[in-house]
N, C-alpha and C positions, 0 to 999 in steps of 0.2 A: 552563124553557129547557134544551135538551140541553147536555151537556158540550162537544160540538164547537162549538156556537153560542157558548157562553160563552168558550171559548178564542179563538175568532175575534173576539168582541166586545172582549176584553181585549188584542188585538194580540199574543198569544203566538206565533202562527205567523209573523207579520212579524218579531218580534224573533229567533226561532229561526233563521229563514232568513238574516237579516242577520248574526247571530253566526257561523253556519257559513261564510258567504262570507268575512267578515273573518278568521276563524280560519285558513281555508285560505290566504288571501293572506299572513297573518303567518308561517305555517309555511314557505311557499315563499320568502319574502324572507329569513327567518332562515337557511334551509338554504343559500341562495346567498351571503349577506353575511357570516355569522359566520365561515366558514373564512377569508375574505379578511382579516378582522380578527385572525386568529390565535387565535380562541376555540376551546376544545376541543369535541369532538363532543357531549359531554353537554349543552352549553348549548342545542342545538337540541332535544334530548329534553326538557329542562326547560321550554322554551317550549310544547311539545306538551302536557306534563302540566298546566301552568297553564291552558291553553286548555280542556282537557277538564274540569278541575275547575270552570272558570268557566261552562261551559254550563248546568248546572242552576241556578246562581245567577242567570244572565241570564233564564232562563225564570220563575224565582220572582219576580224583580223585575218582569217584564212582567205577571205575574198580579196582583201587589199594587199596582203603580203605573201611572199613565198620564200621557203627555205631552200637555198641553193648551195652549191659547193663553195661559193664565195661569200656566204652569209645570207642574212635576211635582206630581201630587196622588195620594193614595190612591184606589184604584178605588171603595171603599165610600162615599167622601165625595161621589161624583158621582151625580146623578140619571141614570137609564137613558138618557134622550134628550137629555142635555146637549149643546148645540151645540159647546161647547169640545172635548168628546170627539171629535166627528166631525172637527173641524179638526185635532186633534192627531195623527190617523193619517196625514195627508198628508205632514208632514216626514219621518216614518219611511219612508213609501213612497219619497220622494225620496232619502233616505239609502241605502236598499237598492239603488235603481237606480244611484246614483253608485258605490257599492262594487262592484256587478256590472260596471260599465264599467271601473273600475280593474283588477279581477281579470281581465277578458277581455283588456285591454291588456297586462297582465303576462304572461298565458299566451301571447299572440301573440308578444311580444318574446322570451320564453324559448324558444319552440318554433321560431320562424321568423326571428327577428331576430338582433341581435348576441349575445344570450345563449344561442342555440340550440346544440345538439350538432353542428350541421353543420360540416364541416371548413372551414378558411379557404381563400381562393383559392390555386390551385396555385402561382402565382408567389411569393406571400408565403411559403407553406409551404416551398418549396424554398430560398428565401433564408435562412430561419431554421431550418434543419434541425439543431438542436442541443438537447440536453435533459440535465437532471440528475434522477436518481431519488432522492428523499429516503427515508430509512427510514420504513416505515409505523408510525404511532403505535400503541402497545398500549392498547386501550380495554377490555380484559378486566377483569372484576370483581376478580380477584385481582392484577392487574398483573404477571403472571408470564409474559407471552407476548412480551416484547421480542425475544427471539431469533427468534420466529416472524415477527414483522413485518419484522425485518431480513432474514431469509431470503427472504420473499416479495418484498420490494423488490429484493433482489439477483438473484433469478431473472428478474424483469421487466427489470432493467437488462441482464442478460446476453442476453436475447432481443432487446432493442432494439439492443444493440451489434452484433448480427449484420446490421443493415441498413446496407449500404455507404454510402448517402448521408447517414446520420445520425451526427452527432458526439455521443457519449454521454460525459458526464463520468465519471471513474473513481469507483469505490466509496468509496475513502478520503475524497476531497474531498466527495462528496455526503453521506456519512454523518457528516462532521464537524459538520454543522449540527443533529444530533440534540439535542432538548430545549433548543434555544437561542432559539426563537421569532424567528429572524432574518427580517426582511421579505423577501418573494419577490424584489422588485427588487434588493436587496442581494446575495442568493444568485446571481442571474443575472449581476450585474456581477462578482462574485468569481470565479465559475467560467467566465465567458465563454460562457453559454448563453442561448438565446432562450426556452426553456420549462422548466418544472419540474413534475414529477409528484410529488404528495404523496398521502397516504392514511392510513387507519387500519384496524386489524384487531381484531375482537372474537371470541374463540373460547370456546365453551361446550359442553362435551361433544363430540358429533359434529357440531355445527353451527358455522359460521363466517360472520361478517358482515364484508365487506370493502368499504370505501368508497375510491374513487380519483378524483382530479380532476387534469386537465391545466390548468396555469395559464401564461398568458403572462407571462414574467419582467419585461418592460418596465413593465407597469402593474398586474400582479396579476389580470388579467381571466381568467375561467374560459372555456376553450375546450371542455371536455368533462368530464363527471362521471358516475359510475355507482355504484350500490350493488349488491353481490352477496350475497344471502342463500342459502347453499347448505349441502349436506352437506360435511363435511370431505373426504370422498372425492373431491370435485370440485375440490380445490385446484389441481391441475395444469391443468385446463381453464380455471379462473379466471385463472391467470397468463397463459395463452395469449390469453384474451379481452382482458385489459387491454392487453397488448403490441400485439395486433392493432388494438384501438380507437385506441391512441395513434398507431400507424403510419398508420392510415386518416385520423386527424385531421390529420396532417402530410402527407398525400398521398404516402405512401411504402408500399413493399411489404415485409411482414414475411417473413423466412425463418427456418426452424427452428422447434422447439417444445421445451417443457420436457421433460427426461428424467424420467419418472415413476418412482415406486417401487411395487412390488407390495404393500408393507407400509407402512401409514401410520405405524406406530410407528417403523419404521426411518428413515423420512423425518424424523420429529420429532427423533430422536436425531442424525441427520446435521446438521440445522439447529443444534442445540445445540452440536455439536462445531465447526462452522464458526465460530460466534460466538467460541468460545474460541481457536481457531487464530489468529484475527486479533490477539489480544492479545499473542502472542509472549512469554509468560513460561513458565518451566519448569512451574510448578504448573498453569497453564491448559492447556498442551500435554499434560501427563500425564492430566488429566481428559478432554481431548478424545480421547486414545488409548482410554480406557475406553469412551467413548460410541460411537466408531466401531466398536470391537470388538463391542459389543452390537448395533449396527445391522447389521453384516455377519453376525452370528449369526442375525438374523431374516430377512435378505435377502442371501444371499451373492453375488448377481449384481446388486446395486445399484451401477452404475458410478460415480456421483459419490462414494459412500462409499469405494469402492476407490481412487479418485484421491486423496481426502483421506487415506486410510491411507498411500498412497505418499509423500505430502508429510510426514506426521507421522513416518514412519520416518527421513526425512532430517533433520527439525528436531530430533529427539530423539537423534541420533547423537553420538558423542564428538568429532566434528570441531571444530576451533577456532572456527569461525563458527556452530556450532549450539548447542543448549541442553541436551542430555542427556548420557548416558554409555553409550549402546548402542554396542558395538564397531562401528567404521566399516564393515568388510566385511559384518558381519551385517545392519546397517541398510540398506546398499546392495542386498544380495541380496533382502531382503524388499520394499524399495521397488520394485525392478525387477519382481518377481513381481506385485505388486498393480497397478502402473501398466500393465503389458502386458495383464493381465486386463481392466482397465477399458477399454482401447482395443479389445480383442476384442469386448466387449459394445457399445461405442459408439465407433466410429472417429472421430467428430467431437466428442469430449468435450475441450474446450479445456483444462480443468484437468489432464487426464491428459497431454496433450502438454506442457504447461508443466512438470509434475512430471518427465517424462522429460528435458526440457531441463536442469533443475537437476541431475538425476542424471548426465547426460552431461558437464556442465560440471565436476562434482566429480571426475570421473576423468580430466579433461583431454581429453575427446573434444569439442572445440569445434565441429567440423563438424556432428556429430549434434545438438549443443545448438542450433546455428543453425537446423537444419531443424525440430526439434520446436517451438522457440519461435516461428518464423515461422508454422508451421501453427496454433499456438494463437492467435496474433494475427490470422491470417486469419479464424478462426472468431469470435473475440471481441476486437476491437481495444482494448477498454477493460479487459481482464483485468489486474489490478494485478500479480500475480506474474509473468506473462509479460513485461510491459513492464519491470519492475524487473530481472528476471533476464537479459533480452536485453542491457541496458546492462552488467550485471555480466559477462556472457559476453564482450562486446567487450573490456572492460577486462582480464579474466583472460587472454584470448588475445593481448593486446598491441596491440589496435586502439583505442588511446587516443582518437584523434579521433572514431571512430565511437561510442565510449562517451559522450563529451560530447554528440554530436548526438542520440543515442537518449534520454539523460536529459532534454535540453531538450525534445524532442518529447513525451516522456511527461509532463513538467511542464505542458505546454499542455493536456493532456487531464485530468490529475489534479493540479492545482496545490497541493493541500494534503496530498499524500502526503509526509510529512517525510523518510522514509528516502531517497526518490529525490532530494529536494532536497539532503540532506546528501551523498549519493553524488556528486551533480554537482560539489560542491566538491572531493571526493576526485579525481574524474576530471580536473578542471581543473588540479590540481597535477601530474598525470602529463604533461600537455602543456606544462607550464612556465608557465602563466598564473596566477602566484601572487597577483597583485593581485585577479583575479576570484575565485579560490578563497577568499581572505581575506574579501572583501566578502560572498560568498555565505554562508559559514559563520558569520561574526560576526553577520550579520543574522539568521540562523536561531537563534543562541544567545539573542538578545534576545527572540525570539518564543516559543521553546521551551526555556527554561532547564533543564528536567528531562529532556531527551532525551539519552541517553547517547552515541549515535553521533555527534552533532554535535561535541562537544569532542574526541572520539577522532579524527575526520576532520580537525579543525582542527589537532590535534597533528601529524598526518601531513603536512599541507600546509606547516606552518611548519618541520618538520624538513627537508623537501625543499628549502626555501629557505635552509637553514643557520641558521635562528633557533631554536637549540636551547633557550634559556631560555624563550622563549615557548611552544615545543612542550611542554616539561615542565609549564609552568603549565596548559596546556590539558588534558594527560592527567591531571594531578592532579584537575582538575574532574570528568573522566569517572570516575576511580577512586572519587571521593567518592560518585558516584551509584550505582555498582555495581562493587565491587572484584573480583567473581568472573567478570566477562565475559571470555571467552577472547580476543576481538578487542581489547578494551581493554587487557588485560594484554600482548598482543603489541605493540601500539603503545607501551605504557609501556616494555617492555624495549628496544625499538628506540631510543627517545629516550634512555634511560639509558645504553645502550651507546655511542651517538654522543657522549655527554658524557664517556665514559671511566669511568662509574660501574658497574663490573662487579658489585660487591656488591649494589647496588640492582637491577641487571638480573636477577641470579639470584633475588632475592626475588620478582620478578614473572614470571619466565620461563614460557613455554609450550613451551620447548625450543629456540628459535632461538639464543639466546646462551649456552646452557649449556656446551657443550664449549669454545667459544672463551674464555669468561670463566674457566672452570676452568683452562685452560692459562695464561692471562695472570696469574692469581692464584698459580698454582703450576706452573711449567714442568716440574717433575719428576713431576707427578701421572700415575698410570698408569690411573686409573679414568675412563673416558669413557662418556657416555650411549650406549647401543646402540640405534640406530634399527631398527624392524622391517624385515624384508627383503621382505615380500609387496608386490607392486606394488599401489599404490592404497590400502593399508591404513593408511598412516602419516600423521602430521602432517607435511606437506611442508615447512612452515616449520622444524620441528625437524630434518628430514632435511638440509635445506640448511645449517642452522647446524652440524649434526654433521659434515657433509663439510667445511665451512669450518674447523671446529676441527681435524679430522684434517690438513688442508692446512697450517694455521698451525703445528701442532706437528711437521710433517715426517713424519707417519705415512702415507706415500704408498702403501706396499704394502697396508696395511689398507684404505685407501680403494679401491684398484683391486679388491681381493678382494670388497668389498661390492658394487661396481658389477657385477662378473661374476656374482655370486650373485643380485642383485636382478632381473635380467632386463631392466633398462632399457637402451634404446638411446639414443645421443646425441640422436636426433631426438625421442624421447618425453620426454626429461628437461627439461621446461620448467616452471618454477615461477612462478605468477602473483605479481607483486609483487617479483620478484628483479631486475627491470630489465635482464634479459639477462645477468646475471653468474653464474647458477647453474652454468654449464659450467666456470667458471674452476678450481675445485678438481680436476676431472678432468684438464683440460689441464695443470695444474701437476704432477700426479702422473705423467702420461705423459712430460712433459719431464724430470722428476727421475729417472725409471727408464729413460730412453733408448728409449722406445717411439715412435720417430720417425714411422713410417708411420701409427700410430694417432693420434698428435698432429696430423699433417697433415689427416687425415680429420675429426677433432674440430674443428680450427680452421676448416675449410671449412664445415661444418654450422653452427657457431657464428657465423661471419661472415655467412652468409645470414640467420640469425635476427636478427642485429643490424641488417642492412639492412631487413628487414621491419619491425622496431620503429621505426626511424627514419622510414621511409616512412609509417607510421601515426601519426605525431605525437608519439612519446615524446621528451621534451625536458627531462629533469631532469639535475642534476649526477650523480646515481647512475647513470643510463643512460650518461652520458658516461664515467664511471669504468669501466663495463663495456667500452666501446669502447677505453679506454686499456689495460685488462688484456689484451684480445684482441691489440692491437698489440704489447704487451710480450712476450706468449707467441709471437708471430709473429716476434720478433727485431727489431722496428722501433723502436729506442730513441728516436729523435728524435720520431717521431709519437706514441709512447706518452707521453713526458714532456709534449709539447704538449697532448695530450688530457687528461692528468692535471691540468695547470694550469688548463685550461678547466673541468674538472669541479669543482675547488675554487672557482673564481670563481662557478659556477652554484649552489653550495650543498652539494656533496658533503662529508660530514664522516665521517672514520674516525680515531679516536684512536690506532689502532695501524697507521697507514699505513707507518711505518718498518719494520714487520715483514712487509709485504705479500708473500705467496709469489709472486705474478705478477711482481713487480719485484725478485725476489731477486738476479738478476745485477747490479743497479745499487744495491744497498743502500749501497754506499760511494761511489756516484757523486755528485759535488758538486751537480749540477743536481737530482737526485732528493732529496738531503738538504735542499735549499732548499725544495722543495715540502712535504716532511714537516714541516719546522720551521714553515712558514707554516700548515700544517694545525693544529698544536698551538696556535699563537698565536691563531687564530680560535676554536678550541674553548675556550681559556682565557678569552677575552673573555666567552663565554656562561657559563662556570662562575663567573666573578667576579660576574656579574649575579645569580646564584643564591646567592652567598655560599660557593661551593665553593673549595677550595684548587686552585691551578693544577697541571696535569700537568707532570711534569718531562721 
């Protein structure tokens, strides 16, 4: 008997065919079901390997054994024409037919039914046009491609964010689910999206394998999936294809495409740098600076890397709210150079417009900042930096109510971006909604106890309300987390100064309280901090404090000389966070030196500024004190004292109110002295709560 006839006689062909069909069916099922169960990609590969190893075993078993009416028996034990052998083949035939029918049913369902890649109905798609893009899991053998998966997902997110009809959850919120195995329905509920895009990336040499799948958040059902096995050089085309397929599945039109790099190594360095920039620590930012420099050395015209460079120059500057020590003017000049070059190469690069928005805001050009940030958000409505900086620009320019609205709107798109949520509490304090600010920030502290900005903002809100003891407790918590943070130290010295603790304020100072406290501690001191004269180069909080110290000590001529040399006009001299009172030292000096016409002009410009702030929702006691100072310098005694009393009621606290230069004509006025005494009484209540001696 021939080998072929013997294989047929022993049902080897039947078993091999049945095994192949069953194996294919199991692979298809595992490839679809395992991701929904949260199992890693390697589990599908493991199933394939097991089935391949089992194939020769199945063939051997078919050769050695036969299924008969009396059960399984060794083939050698059966006579060649045994009737049991003939009947034993029929069940196997039936099993093969049954498996084939199941496989055909699965194939039809997967290709043409609910599991197909066809898009959902237009009406349903348009109603559920929202998505979160999760970071793509790193499946590389060495496990060192996390930054690559993150960067790939972010690029796809940015492309999808350009679709006007599609709500795309922000990067921070989407990426917060990394490595957590959170069920898809829970992600959808948390982020308020109807769909989730997830995937994995495996990079080996110049090859990359990317798997992406679009999942319906409500029930975890797969709407689309695809695997891309390509050369690494095709990475930008793959990103476009994924975004295009998602848009098509949701019945939307994709606009824009990924900005490619001419050098793949430069692109890889850029992705590494971006991952570090998001961490916002000095060490990570310095490493990112080195990576971006290497990327630009390889590809000087890679626009995204130039935009990242512009952002890094600003983050590494010596500004109080930044992280480094690069001189401010030097950092701003370098940032402007790189950001403008990026926009020359790619006028629609959202990151570059956002970077220019931050730069414009830092020099007080809020109109230009508005324009750049609006352009960035028109290109990419989900861009984290642009959304956050837009609210910050509103706050910095005195548009408190707009800042609150922008932060709330951003929170709807990116609910887990903690800095924005903390900033919202900060903005709520500016509009005088202290209960909402307290609720917002204390809730955040419970969820994120290690986040430094939350207790710092809480300290600010409590100080605005006049709760100085609680403010100090909050800022102590922030200092315990990071005593070197410039913003935290500024909040600390403000709280300590309000308590009348000049020694403590000087220990934490970033410049604001230095000259005032030196004068309070030693009125005969001749050495004052000298603020830099170059416009835009200085720590404006320190400049304001220095001018206030000159005013408090009666050094009016020195103050006016600085103003003349600085090049500042009254219109330009606005300091974010000064509550409209930054002009008071200048007006006091003009009054004291008899510059009546200049004083009238200053008061007119200052008054218009205060009206703008009031119209835009500023409603703290500190703002009311600025209005009181303006009235006092305008010679309106009754109005000034009434506003001062109201300011104290609203939470304004100044332990040295009895020396206020603006109220100097009424230092001996009985009504003014009543308010000054009331101020100290309220501060002493707070000092007593902290175990401090009362102010005399």
